[in-house]
C-alpha positions as CSV (number, residue, x, y, z in Angstrom):
1,M,31.4,-195.8,65.6
2,G,30.8,-192.2,65.1
3,G,34.4,-190.9,65.1
4,F,36.4,-188.9,67.6
5,G,34.2,-186.8,69.9
6,P,35.3,-184.2,72.4
7,G,37.5,-185.8,75.1
8,W,37.6,-189.2,73.4
9,L,40.2,-191.5,75.0
10,I,42.8,-193.4,72.9
11,P,44.2,-196.4,74.8
12,R,48.0,-196.6,74.9
13,S,49.4,-199.9,73.7
14,P,50.6,-202.1,76.6
15,H,53.7,-202.7,74.5
16,S,54.6,-199.0,74.2
17,S,58.0,-197.9,75.4
18,W,56.5,-194.9,77.0
19,G,55.7,-196.6,80.3
20,P,52.7,-198.2,81.9
21,A,49.6,-198.6,80.0
22,A,47.5,-195.5,80.1
23,D,44.9,-193.6,78.2
24,I,45.8,-190.6,76.1
25,R,43.2,-187.9,76.4
26,L,42.9,-185.6,73.4
27,P,41.9,-182.1,74.1
28,S,38.3,-181.3,73.2
29,G,38.1,-180.1,69.6
30,A,41.6,-181.1,68.6
31,L,40.5,-183.0,65.5
32,C,37.8,-180.4,64.6
33,G,40.6,-177.8,64.6
34,T,42.3,-179.7,61.7
35,K,39.1,-179.3,59.6
36,D,38.9,-175.6,60.5
37,R,42.5,-175.1,59.4
38,E,41.7,-176.9,56.1
39,G,38.7,-174.6,55.6
40,V,40.8,-171.5,56.3
41,F,43.4,-172.7,53.8
42,A,40.7,-173.2,51.1
43,M,39.3,-169.7,51.7
44,T,42.8,-168.2,51.6
45,F,43.5,-170.0,48.3
46,L,40.3,-168.7,46.8
47,R,41.0,-165.1,47.8
48,R,44.6,-165.1,46.6
49,F,44.4,-167.1,43.4
50,A,40.9,-168.0,42.2
51,L,39.1,-164.7,42.8
52,P,41.8,-162.6,41.0
53,F,41.7,-165.0,38.1
54,L,37.9,-164.6,37.8
55,V,38.1,-160.8,38.1
56,A,40.7,-160.8,35.3
57,L,38.6,-163.1,33.2
58,A,35.6,-160.8,33.6
59,A,37.7,-157.7,32.7
60,G,38.9,-159.4,29.6
61,A,35.4,-160.1,28.5
62,A,34.4,-156.5,29.1
63,F,37.3,-155.3,26.8
64,A,36.8,-157.9,24.1
65,A,36.5,-156.8,20.5
66,P,33.1,-155.2,19.8
67,A,30.7,-157.3,17.8
68,A,30.3,-156.6,14.1
69,P,27.7,-154.1,13.2
70,A,24.3,-155.5,12.4
71,P,23.6,-155.8,8.6
72,G,22.1,-152.9,6.9
73,V,20.2,-152.3,3.6
74,Y,21.7,-150.2,0.8
75,V,19.2,-148.5,-1.5
76,M,20.2,-146.8,-4.7
77,R,18.9,-145.7,-8.1
78,H,20.1,-147.5,-11.2
79,L,23.1,-145.9,-12.9
80,Q,23.2,-143.8,-16.1
81,K,21.0,-145.2,-18.8
82,D,20.6,-145.0,-22.6
83,A,17.5,-143.7,-24.2
84,G,14.6,-145.9,-25.4
85,D,12.1,-148.3,-23.9
86,D,13.6,-150.4,-21.1
87,P,17.1,-149.1,-21.9
88,G,20.3,-150.6,-20.7
89,L,23.1,-148.6,-19.2
90,S,25.1,-146.0,-21.1
91,A,28.9,-146.3,-21.4
92,E,29.2,-144.1,-18.3
93,G,26.7,-146.2,-16.4
94,K,28.5,-149.4,-17.3
95,A,31.8,-147.9,-16.1
96,N,30.1,-146.9,-12.8
97,A,28.6,-150.3,-12.4
98,E,32.2,-151.7,-12.4
99,R,33.1,-149.2,-9.8
100,L,30.1,-150.3,-7.7
101,A,31.5,-153.8,-7.7
102,G,34.4,-152.7,-5.6
103,W,32.6,-150.0,-3.5
104,F,31.3,-152.0,-0.6
105,G,34.6,-153.4,0.8
106,A,34.0,-155.6,3.9
107,D,30.3,-154.8,4.0
108,A,29.5,-156.6,0.7
109,P,25.9,-157.6,0.2
110,R,24.8,-161.1,0.8
111,A,21.7,-160.5,-1.3
112,I,20.9,-158.1,-4.2
113,Y,17.4,-157.0,-5.3
114,V,16.9,-155.4,-8.6
115,S,13.7,-154.1,-10.3
116,S,12.5,-155.9,-13.3
117,T,14.2,-153.5,-15.7
118,R,17.2,-153.9,-17.8
119,R,19.0,-150.8,-16.4
120,A,18.6,-152.1,-12.8
121,R,19.9,-155.6,-13.7
122,E,22.9,-154.1,-15.5
123,T,23.7,-151.8,-12.5
124,A,24.1,-154.8,-10.2
125,A,25.5,-157.3,-12.7
126,P,29.3,-156.7,-12.1
127,L,28.8,-156.8,-8.3
128,A,26.7,-160.0,-8.5
129,R,29.4,-161.7,-10.6
130,K,32.1,-160.7,-8.2
131,L,30.1,-162.0,-5.2
132,H,29.0,-165.1,-7.1
133,I,25.3,-164.5,-6.2
134,D,22.2,-164.1,-8.4
135,A,20.3,-160.9,-8.2
136,K,16.6,-161.3,-7.2
137,E,14.0,-159.4,-9.2
138,Y,11.1,-157.5,-7.7
139,A,8.2,-155.6,-9.1
140,P,8.9,-151.8,-8.8
141,A,5.3,-151.1,-7.8
142,D,5.3,-153.7,-5.0
143,V,7.4,-152.0,-2.3
144,A,5.6,-153.7,0.5
145,G,6.4,-157.1,-1.0
146,L,10.0,-156.1,-1.6
147,V,10.5,-155.0,2.1
148,A,8.9,-158.2,3.3
149,R,11.4,-160.3,1.3
150,V,14.4,-158.1,2.4
151,R,13.5,-158.5,6.1
152,Q,13.9,-162.3,5.7
153,E,17.6,-161.9,4.7
154,S,20.3,-162.5,7.3
155,G,23.0,-160.2,5.9
156,T,23.7,-156.9,4.2
157,V,21.3,-156.2,1.2
158,L,21.5,-154.0,-1.8
159,I,18.3,-152.8,-3.5
160,V,18.6,-151.2,-6.9
161,G,15.5,-149.0,-7.7
162,H,14.5,-145.9,-9.5
163,S,14.3,-142.2,-8.8
164,N,10.6,-142.3,-7.8
165,T,10.9,-145.6,-5.8
166,V,14.1,-145.1,-3.8
167,P,12.6,-142.6,-1.3
168,V,9.6,-144.8,-0.8
169,I,11.8,-147.9,-0.2
170,V,14.0,-146.1,2.3
171,E,10.9,-144.9,4.2
172,A,9.3,-148.4,4.1
173,L,12.5,-149.8,5.7
174,G,12.0,-147.5,8.7
175,G,14.2,-144.6,7.7
176,A,13.6,-141.0,7.1
177,R,12.3,-140.4,3.5
178,P,15.0,-138.8,1.3
179,A,14.4,-135.7,-0.7
180,P,13.2,-136.3,-4.3
181,I,15.9,-137.5,-6.7
182,A,16.5,-135.3,-9.7
183,D,16.3,-137.0,-13.1
184,D,20.0,-136.4,-13.8
185,S,21.2,-137.5,-10.4
186,F,23.0,-140.9,-10.2
187,G,25.4,-142.6,-7.8
188,D,23.9,-141.7,-4.4
189,I,23.5,-144.7,-2.0
190,W,21.4,-144.7,1.2
191,R,22.3,-147.1,4.0
192,V,19.4,-147.9,6.3
193,A,20.6,-149.4,9.6
194,P,18.4,-151.9,11.5
195,G,17.3,-149.1,13.9
196,G,16.1,-146.9,11.0
197,V,19.2,-144.6,11.0
198,V,19.8,-143.4,7.4
199,E,23.3,-142.5,6.1
200,K,23.6,-141.1,2.6
201,K,26.7,-142.1,0.7
202,S,28.0,-141.7,-2.8
203,L,29.6,-143.9,-5.4
204,G,32.2,-141.3,-5.8
205,G,33.2,-141.6,-2.1
206,R,32.3,-143.4,1.2
């Protein structure tokens, strides 16, 4: 049977106390009206409860905490050095290297690159020990190779270079080339953001 159609007759039981047996004629659409009322109830529920919840959920997502900034690359010259061939750091340079170890705060490098010179290695040594990572050496003349390796890193990177290579490295990373670095200038640090924006910082401040 297909169900109750319009004007369908329901036979009254002959044992009913309502009187002689007869047919009860339901009004056309009486049962369909029940389904319509269920549909209206469902729509009312959605409007009053579900939709406000979804709107609140979307608003919460819009005001969620901003994502962490994308990793950048810090580029700096080695710190103060002694005299001689392939010199190490002076007493002042070693003291500043210890300061460098605590300079980055929450944006600590996940990789450190140093040129194949003693002064560059000693500049990064306290920071590398603190972070429990090994510094990676690069050839000072191979800036293209250095940049290619750095671009494979997934986090913040520190590059320790020299007065004549730092401007070249910053430019190769996509930033504006810094002015030439004076021979007696130490402690400046350039941060190159992924979009090429360059911010000059100093070991003596942030």
